[in-house]
DRENLOTOR-323403 format. One record per residue: x, y, z of N, C-alpha, C, O in turn; residue in three letters; chain. Coordinates in steps of 0.05 Angstrom, whole numbers, plus 5000, padded with zeros to 4 digits. Each point is the difference from the previous one (the first is absolute). Example, Ala and Ser with C-alpha at 12.3 -4.5 7.8 and 13.67 -1.06 7.14 Angstrom:
[[5264,4886,5156],[4982,5024,5000],[5018,5024,5000],[5021,5000,5013],"ALA","A"]
[[4972,5021,4973],[5016,5024,5001],[4985,5022,5014],[5010,5022,5004],"SER","A"]
//
This chain:
[[1039,4885,3310],[5015,4975,5024],[4957,4975,4983],[4980,5009,4989],"MET","A"]
[[5027,4971,5016],[4978,4980,4991],[4983,5000,5029],[5011,5009,5020],"LYS","A"]
[[4957,4977,4980],[4991,5005,5022],[4999,4978,5010],[5009,4982,4985],"LYS","A"]
[[4985,5011,5033],[5003,4967,5012],[4966,4990,5014],[4987,5012,5017],"THR","A"]
[[5008,4969,4972],[4975,4996,5011],[4990,4986,5026],[5016,4984,5009],"LYS","A"]
[[4955,5022,5006],[4999,5004,5027],[4990,4967,5007],[4983,4982,5000],"ASN","A"]
[[5037,5025,5005],[4991,4965,5026],[4968,4999,5011],[4988,5019,5010],"SER","A"]
[[5003,4955,4986],[4968,5004,5023],[5007,4982,5014],[5014,4981,4992],"LYS","A"]
[[4974,5024,5041],[5008,4981,5016],[4964,4998,5003],[4985,5017,4993],"TYR","A"]
[[5008,4957,5019],[4977,4989,5011],[5011,4996,5025],[5022,4995,5008],"SER","A"]
[[4956,5009,5004],[4997,4972,5029],[4989,4982,5000],[4979,4994,5011],"ASP","A"]
[[5045,4987,4966],[4978,4964,4993],[5015,4988,5005],[5023,5003,4991],"GLU","A"]
[[4969,4976,5025],[5019,4979,5016],[5022,4990,4976],[4991,4994,4978],"PRO","A"]
[[5038,5005,5028],[5018,4980,4979],[5009,4978,5001],[5023,4991,4998],"LEU","A"]
[[4954,4998,5008],[4995,4964,4989],[5039,4987,5025],[5010,5008,5021],"GLY","A"]
[[4994,4979,4967],[5013,4984,5012],[5027,4998,4992],[5009,4991,4979],"LYS","A"]
[[5011,5022,5052],[5029,5012,4994],[5010,4986,5016],[4995,4986,5020],"ILE","A"]
[[5024,5025,4962],[5019,4981,5013],[5038,4999,5017],[5018,4985,4991],"LYS","A"]
[[4985,5029,5028],[5025,5008,5005],[5022,4999,4991],[5014,4981,5008],"VAL","A"]
[[4997,5036,4976],[5044,4974,4991],[5017,5016,5016],[5006,5024,5005],"VAL","A"]
[[5002,4949,5001],[5022,4999,5022],[5018,5024,4987],[5003,4998,4976],"LYS","A"]
[[5010,5025,5037],[5017,5023,4996],[5031,4970,4985],[5007,4979,5011],"ASP","A"]
[[5003,5033,4963],[5026,4991,4981],[5015,5017,5008],[5024,4996,5004],"PHE","A"]
[[4963,5027,5000],[5021,5013,5004],[5035,5010,5005],[4996,5012,5021],"LEU","A"]
[[5022,4989,4975],[5021,4992,5020],[5007,5031,5010],[4998,5021,4987],"PRO","A"]
[[5011,4976,5041],[5009,5017,5016],[5017,5031,4981],[5012,4996,4978],"PRO","A"]
[[4986,5029,5033],[5011,5006,4972],[5034,5003,5011],[5017,5012,4987],"PRO","A"]
[[4986,4975,5033],[5032,4989,4994],[5014,4985,4995],[5024,4997,5005],"GLU","A"]
[[4956,4985,4980],[4993,4978,4988],[5028,5003,4976],[5018,4986,4990],"LYS","A"]
[[4968,5051,5006],[4994,5000,4970],[5030,5009,4984],[5002,5005,4976],"LEU","A"]
[[5019,4997,5046],[5027,5009,5002],[5013,4989,5004],[5008,4999,5024],"VAL","A"]
[[5008,4983,4951],[4999,4988,4994],[5038,5014,5010],[5004,5023,4993],"LEU","A"]
[[5011,4966,5018],[5034,4996,5010],[5017,4981,4987],[5023,4999,5006],"LYS","A"]
[[4967,4983,4975],[5021,4983,4992],[5040,4999,5004],[5012,5021,5002],"ASP","A"]
[[4998,4965,4997],[5026,5011,5016],[4998,5002,4973],[4984,4991,4985],"GLU","A"]
[[5051,5030,5009],[5005,5005,4972],[5040,5001,5017],[5012,5000,5021],"THR","A"]
[[4993,5001,4949],[5028,4997,4985],[5018,5026,4993],[4988,5015,4984],"VAL","A"]
[[5018,4987,5018],[5016,5020,4974],[5016,4990,4994],[5019,4989,5011],"LYS","A"]
[[4973,5013,4965],[5030,4987,4971],[5007,5027,4984],[4991,5022,5006],"ILE","A"]
[[5029,4973,4969],[5007,5011,4988],[5004,4975,4961],[5012,4980,4996],"THR","A"]
[[4970,5039,4985],[4991,4988,4993],[5002,5010,4973],[4993,5024,4998],"ILE","A"]
[[5016,4962,4978],[5009,5020,4979],[4974,4968,4967],[5000,4977,4993],"SER","A"]
[[4982,5057,4999],[4980,4990,4991],[5002,5009,4974],[5010,5023,5001],"LEU","A"]
[[4983,4966,4965],[5003,5014,4990],[4990,5026,5001],[4987,5006,5020],"THR","A"]
[[5016,5013,4960],[4991,5037,4990],[4956,4996,4997],[4981,5012,5010],"LYS","A"]
[[5022,4959,4968],[4987,5011,4986],[4976,4975,5021],[4976,5003,4994],"SER","A"]
[[5028,4982,5024],[4991,4996,5014],[4987,5022,5032],[4976,5004,5003],"THR","A"]
[[5047,5006,5016],[4993,5031,5005],[4971,5021,4988],[4980,5011,5009],"ILE","A"]
[[5038,4983,4962],[4981,5025,4989],[4971,4995,4997],[4981,5015,4999],"ASP","A"]
[[5024,4955,5001],[4967,4993,4991],[4994,4994,5029],[4980,5014,4997],"PHE","A"]
[[5019,4976,5034],[4991,5015,5024],[4990,5017,5008],[4976,5000,5007],"PHE","A"]
[[5044,5026,4991],[5000,5018,4991],[4981,5007,4988],[4994,5020,5012],"LYS","A"]
[[4990,4977,4973],[4977,5013,4988],[4980,4996,4997],[4983,5014,4990],"GLN","A"]
[[5017,4957,5023],[4973,4979,5011],[4998,5017,5036],[4984,5000,5019],"GLU","A"]
[[5032,5006,4976],[4991,5002,5034],[5004,5032,4999],[5014,5007,5019],"ALA","A"]
[[4979,5012,4966],[4997,5027,5002],[4969,4993,4982],[4984,5018,4995],"LYS","A"]
[[5011,4956,4998],[4971,5011,4980],[4990,4985,5026],[4984,5016,5010],"ARG","A"]
[[5018,4962,5005],[4974,4988,5019],[5013,5025,5033],[4994,4995,5024],"HIS","A"]
[[5019,5022,4970],[5000,5027,5032],[5013,4980,5027],[4993,5006,5022],"HIS","A"]
[[5028,4968,4972],[5012,4997,5011],[5039,5001,5002],[5012,5018,4988],"THR","A"]
[[5003,4961,5026],[5029,5005,4995],[4996,4977,4988],[4984,4982,5002],"GLN","A"]
[[5047,5026,4975],[5013,4983,4973],[5010,4961,5033],[4998,4976,5000],"TYR","A"]
[[5015,5054,5024],[5011,4979,5010],[4991,4970,5017],[5015,4981,5006],"GLN","A"]
[[4956,5022,4999],[4977,4994,5015],[4983,4975,4976],[4994,4977,5004],"LYS","A"]
[[5005,5034,4982],[4999,4981,4968],[5020,4980,4996],[4993,4977,5007],"MET","A"]
[[5026,5025,4985],[5029,4978,5001],[4992,4980,5016],[4991,4979,4991],"ILE","A"]
[[5011,5030,5051],[4996,4983,5022],[4965,4990,5001],[4993,4983,5017],"ARG","A"]
[[4993,5025,4970],[4980,4983,4996],[4996,4983,4975],[4982,4984,4996],"THR","A"]
[[5035,5020,4991],[5007,4987,4970],[5024,4967,5011],[4998,4976,4996],"LEU","A"]
[[5017,5037,5015],[5013,4975,5012],[4990,4986,5021],[5005,4976,5002],"LEU","A"]
[[4978,5041,5022],[4989,4978,5018],[4977,4984,4997],[4990,4986,5018],"ASP","A"]
[[4998,5020,4942],[4978,4979,4995],[5008,4972,4977],[4988,4983,4988],"GLY","A"]
[[5047,5027,5018],[5006,4985,4979],[5013,4981,5023],[5003,4976,4994],"TYR","A"]
[[5010,5038,5040],[5014,4979,5014],[4976,4981,5013],[5005,4976,5005],"THR","A"]
[[4964,5036,5002],[4980,4981,5005],[4988,4985,4984],[4985,4986,5014],"ALA","A"]
[[5014,5006,4956],[4992,4984,4979],[5019,4984,5001],[4986,4980,4997],"HIS","A"]
[[5046,5008,5005],[5024,4986,4996],[5019,5001,5031],[5025,5000,5000],"TYR","A"]
[[4966,5001,5014],[4998,4989,5030],[4991,4972,5008],[4978,4993,5009],"ASP","A"]
[[5049,4988,4984],[4997,4980,4998],[4991,4989,5046],[4986,4982,5010],"ILE","A"]
[[5033,5040,5004],[4987,5005,5021],[4970,4992,5006],[4989,4980,5009],"ARG","A"]
[[5006,5043,4983],[4966,5006,5012],[4977,4988,4985],[4976,5002,5006],"GLU","A"]
[[5035,4983,4973],[4982,4972,4984],[5000,4968,5007],[4989,4981,4989],"SER","A"]
[[5031,5023,5040],[5016,4974,5006],[4971,4992,5027],[5002,4979,5014],"ALA","A"]
//
């Protein structure tokens, strides 16, 4: 086991302190529930194999990776959002 350094604390003044406003969202805002629609789509075997391999490597779901890719593409090219 690696030995850790002990921190040394003193009772000296800290100097000018700035209070930072809490900028983290509450836990309920971290649970994103976007509206989804189930569809059936035919993709090439090589595409599915690629996403399955990458999903396994990154410990996630391949469908989620494909959905994130499509969401990013849509956000980039959606003219309604840029108007």
